[in-house]
C-alpha positions in Angstrom: 26.5 -36.2 40.9 25.1 -37.4 44.3 21.4 -38.3 44.4 20.4 -39.8 47.7 17.0 -41.3 48.1 15.3 -43.4 50.8 15.7 -47.1 49.9 13.5 -48.9 52.5 11.3 -50.8 50.0 12.4 -52.1 46.6 9.9 -53.2 43.9 10.9 -55.9 41.5 9.5 -56.1 37.9 10.7 -59.3 36.3 10.9 -60.8 32.8 8.4 -63.7 32.3 10.9 -66.4 31.6 14.6 -65.4 31.6 16.9 -66.9 34.3 16.9 -64.4 37.2 18.0 -66.3 40.3 21.4 -64.8 40.4 20.2 -61.2 40.1 17.4 -61.8 42.6 19.8 -63.3 45.2 22.1 -60.3 44.8 19.3 -57.9 45.3 17.9 -59.7 48.3 21.3 -59.9 50.0 21.9 -56.1 49.4 18.4 -55.3 50.7 18.7 -57.5 53.7 22.0 -55.8 54.7 20.3 -52.4 54.5 17.1 -53.6 56.3 15.1 -53.0 53.2 12.0 -54.9 52.1 11.7 -56.5 48.6 8.3 -56.9 46.9 7.2 -57.7 43.4 5.3 -55.1 41.4 2.8 -57.1 39.2 2.5 -56.4 35.5 -0.6 -57.1 33.5 -0.5 -60.4 31.6 2.5 -61.8 33.5 2.1 -64.7 35.9 5.7 -65.2 37.2 5.9 -64.7 41.0 9.2 -64.2 42.7 8.2 -62.2 45.8 5.2 -60.9 47.7 3.2 -58.4 45.6 3.3 -54.7 46.4 2.2 -51.5 44.8 4.7 -49.3 42.9 3.6 -46.3 44.9 4.7 -48.0 48.1 8.2 -48.5 46.8 11.2 -46.2 46.8 12.8 -47.7 43.8 11.8 -50.2 41.1 14.3 -52.7 39.7 13.6 -54.2 36.4 15.2 -57.6 35.8 15.2 -58.7 32.1 15.8 -56.3 29.3 14.4 -53.2 27.6 10.8 -54.5 27.5 10.8 -55.3 31.2 12.3 -51.9 32.0 9.7 -50.2 29.9 7.0 -52.0 31.8 8.6 -50.9 35.0 8.8 -47.3 33.9 5.1 -47.3 33.2 4.4 -48.8 36.6 6.7 -46.3 38.3 5.7 -43.1 36.4 2.4 -42.4 38.2 4.2 -42.6 41.6 7.2 -40.7 40.5 9.6 -43.5 41.3 13.0 -44.1 39.6 13.7 -47.4 37.8 17.0 -49.3 37.6 17.1 -51.4 34.5 19.2 -54.6 34.8 20.1 -56.6 31.7 19.7 -60.3 32.2 20.9 -60.9 28.7 22.5 -58.3 26.4 22.6 -54.6 27.4 20.0 -52.5 25.7 19.0 -48.9 25.5 17.2 -48.8 28.9 19.4 -50.9 31.1 22.1 -49.3 33.2 23.9 -52.5 34.4 24.2 -56.2 33.7 23.1 -58.9 36.1 26.8 -59.7 36.7 27.5 -56.1 37.8 24.3 -55.6 39.8 26.1 -55.7 43.2 28.4 -52.8 42.1 25.4 -50.8 40.8 23.5 -51.3 44.0 26.4 -50.1 46.1 26.7 -47.0 43.9 22.9 -46.5 44.2 23.0 -46.7 48.0 25.9 -44.2 48.1 23.9 -41.8 46.0 26.4 -42.1 43.1 23.8 -42.1 40.4 22.0 -39.6 38.1 18.3 -39.4 37.3 17.7 -39.7 33.5 14.4 -38.0 32.8 12.4 -39.4 29.9 9.9 -37.5 27.8 6.7 -39.1 26.6 4.0 -38.8 23.9 0.7 -37.5 25.3 -2.0 -39.3 23.2 -5.6 -38.3 23.2 -7.8 -40.6 21.1 -10.9 -39.1 19.6 -13.1 -41.7 21.3 -11.2 -42.5 24.5 -9.2 -41.3 27.5 -5.7 -39.9 27.3 -2.6 -41.9 27.9 1.2 -41.5 27.6 3.7 -43.6 25.5 7.4 -43.5 26.4 8.9 -45.2 23.4 6.5 -45.1 20.5 2.9 -45.1 19.4 1.9 -47.2 16.3 -1.2 -47.4 14.1 -1.0 -50.5 11.9 -3.5 -52.1 9.5 -5.2 -55.4 10.2 -5.5 -57.8 7.4 -4.7 -57.1 3.8 -6.4 -53.8 3.3 -4.4 -50.6 3.6 -5.1 -47.8 6.0 -5.4 -44.2 4.9 -3.5 -41.9 7.3 -3.4 -38.1 7.5 -0.8 -36.0 9.4 -1.6 -32.4 10.5 0.9 -30.2 12.4 -1.0 -27.5 14.2 -3.5 -26.3 11.6 -1.5 -27.3 8.5 -1.8 -30.5 6.6 1.5 -32.4 6.1 0.4 -35.4 4.0 -2.2 -38.1 3.5 -1.1 -41.6 2.4 -2.3 -45.1 2.0 -0.1 -47.8 3.6 0.4 -50.0 6.6 0.1 -47.2 9.2 2.4 -44.8 11.1 4.8 -44.7 14.0 5.2 -41.8 16.4 8.4 -42.0 18.4 10.3 -40.2 21.1 14.1 -39.9 20.9 14.3 -43.1 22.9 11.9 -44.9 20.6 13.5 -43.6 17.4 16.2 -46.3 17.5 13.6 -49.1 17.6 10.6 -49.7 15.2 11.1 -46.2 13.7 14.7 -47.0 12.6 13.7 -50.4 11.2 11.0 -48.6 9.2 13.5 -46.2 7.6 13.0 -43.3 10.0 15.8 -41.2 11.5 17.5 -41.7 14.9 17.0 -38.7 17.1 20.1 -37.8 19.0 20.0 -38.3 22.8 18.7 -35.2 24.4 16.8 -34.0 21.4 13.4 -32.5 22.2 11.4 -33.8 19.2 9.0 -36.4 18.1 9.4 -38.2 14.8 6.5 -39.5 12.7 7.3 -42.2 10.2 4.8 -43.6 7.6 4.8 -47.4 7.3 5.1 -48.8 3.8 3.3 -45.8 2.1 1.9 -46.7 -1.4 3.0 -43.9 -3.8 3.1 -40.2 -3.2 5.9 -38.4 -1.3 5.6 -38.7 2.5 9.0 -38.8 4.3 9.3 -38.9 8.0 8.7 -35.6 9.7 10.4 -34.4 12.9 8.2 -32.2 15.1 9.3 -29.8 17.9 7.6 -29.9 21.3 5.6 -26.7 20.9 3.6 -28.1 18.1 0.4 -30.2 18.3 -0.1 -33.1 15.9 -3.4 -34.6 14.7 -3.4 -38.0 13.0 -6.5 -39.2 11.2 -7.1 -42.8 10.4 -9.4 -44.4 7.8 -9.0 -48.1 8.1 -9.7 -50.5 5.2 -12.1 -53.4 5.5 -9.7 -55.3 7.8 -9.5 -52.4 10.3 -6.5 -51.0 12.1 -5.1 -51.4 15.6 -3.4 -49.0 18.0 -0.2 -50.1 19.8 1.5 -48.2 22.6 5.1 -49.2 23.7 4.6 -52.6 22.1 1.3 -53.3 23.8 -1.9 -53.6 21.7 -4.5 -51.3 23.1 -7.6 -51.5 20.9 -8.9 -50.6 17.4 -7.4 -47.4 16.1 -9.7 -44.4 16.5 -10.6 -42.0 13.7 -8.4 -39.3 15.2 -5.4 -39.1 17.5 -4.1 -35.9 19.0 -0.4 -36.1 19.8 1.8 -33.8 22.0 5.2 -33.8 23.6 5.4 -34.1 27.4 8.6 -33.6 29.5 9.7 -35.7 32.4 7.2 -38.6 32.3 9.5 -41.2 33.8 12.9 -41.6 35.5 15.7 -44.1 34.8 18.7 -44.6 37.1 21.9 -43.8 35.3 25.6 -44.1 36.4 28.8 -42.4 35.4 30.4 -44.2 32.5 27.1 -45.9 31.4 27.3 -46.6 27.7 25.6 -43.9 25.5 22.7 -44.6 23.2 24.7 -44.3 20.0 27.5 -46.4 21.3 25.0 -49.1 22.3 23.5 -49.1 18.9 27.0 -49.6 17.3 27.9 -52.3 19.8 24.7 -54.2 19.0 25.3 -53.9 15.2 22.1 -51.8 14.7 24.4 -49.0 13.4 27.3 -50.1 11.4 30.0 -48.5 9.2 30.0 -49.2 5.5 32.2 -52.0 4.2 34.2 -49.5 2.1 35.2 -47.6 5.3 36.0 -50.7 7.3 38.1 -52.1 4.4 40.1 -48.9 4.3 40.6 -49.0 8.1 41.9 -52.5 7.7 44.4 -51.5 5.0 45.5 -48.6 7.2 45.9 -50.8 10.2 43.5 -48.7 12.2 40.5 -50.9 12.9 37.8 -49.1 14.7 34.5 -50.2 16.1 32.0 -51.6 13.6 
């Protein structure tokens, strides 16, 4: 698929401490050859400076140099302006990066030729009972502070699902389901699924398995923190104390990633990184049969 866009101004979002000189030099050389400007889009809490600062809305494309966390920060910066983000892995390839730093030159050539596909990402629309709305792209987490459990209730539309005491709850998009949700025992949502998954964290007693919710449903989460309180996290960033209620809803097309033909799929990436792995009984049988497959 050919997707041509203007590429006159490129915005960089950078990892705070990984080595990035090679990737930055590659990008600058490509931009100079096209007569394009390169600026740095600043991220809250990050002090590293590699270029003159510029606003995401003034850029045609954002390039995230680092890993999934850096790309996620770039997606948030680019979302309001409707700009696409190219994730570049300066380390191991993750779920959000489309190319490695070593192959950045090839990726930029393809991008300039229009040989890329926009990957639209959904989000979680969050309305706290005591604050303004916001959107999470990966996951939303309510987690206890201190030693005291939090009491959490989940309601889908007008129907109560469950109430439990535990460490908190995770709400994840399909993208986020392979991160904290998976580590907490929740399911992986297949790429392209249009669902949110809610996973209780360390519930104490009762029966409260994760629940998968379709986009036409609204979810209300109630939180009764213990004496230590509870905090709210969005895409890995601590926001503030968890409110008494949170209204949750699916939102289509909240951000755009640059994707290329032949880019590794989500499930293949999870297997390559060892996050998903076949059982030893199966791999032992493969060895006996002389048909070793991927782990």
